[in-house]
N, C-alpha and C positions, 0 to 999 in steps of 0.2 A: 726753452726759448726757440729751439729749432722747429718745434711743432707749431708755434705761433707764426713764424715766418713761412713755414710750408703751407699752413692753412690759409694765410693771407694771400700767398702766391696762387694757390689753387682757386680761391674765390675771384681773384683778379683775372685769371685766365678764363674762367667760366663766364664772368661778366663781360669780358671783351668778346668772347664768342657769341654770346647772346645779343649784344649790341650790334656786332657785325652782321649777324644774320637778319636782324631787324632792318638795318640800313641797306642790305643787299637786295631786298625786294624792290622791284621797280614799280612806280605808281602806274595805275592804269591796267595792270594785269591781274586784277582781282578775280577770283574764281566764284564770287558771289553771283546770284541771279541778277539779271538786268533790273534796274530801278524802274518803278512805275510812278505815275502821277499819284499824289495823295488821294486816298479814298477809292482808287480804281482797283479792280481785281484783275490779275494777270491770268488768263486762261491757258496760255501757251507761249512758247518763245516766239520772238519776232521772225526768225528765219523759217519756222515751221508752224504757221498758224493753224493748219488743218491736220487732223490725225491721218495716219497713213491708210488709205483705202477704206474698205467696209469692214467693220469688226465681225468676228465669227458669230454665228447664231447664239443668242442668249447672253451676249456680252456687249459692253460699250467701252469706248476708249476714255481714259482719264489721264491728265498730265500729272506725272509723278515728280515731285521735287525731291532730289536726293543729292548726297555728297559722298564721295569715296573716302577712304581712310586718309588720304592726303589733303582733303579739304577742297578738292576740285568739284565743281558743280556738274552733275550728271542728270539733268532733267530729261525725261523721256515720256513718250506715250506708252501706255500699258493697257491691254485688254483686261477688263474687270467684269466678273459675272454680274448679271442683273439680279436684283433681289426680289 
């Protein structure tokens, strides 16, 4: 009987922690990339519409969409070799 109560208490604590972390996130602070109009293609971020300077010879800049292990958006320009 003690195992049943201990298990129920453990699940209750875990459930409260999960619900608390879900409610703790404030709206409007999403790490997702900025939304675009339907059907449009986003070539770069609004703050940095142009790649930085001239790419090295034999390369071109591409906008790389990426996320870190915490889910934060880390889009950036990257020099990629021409094919």
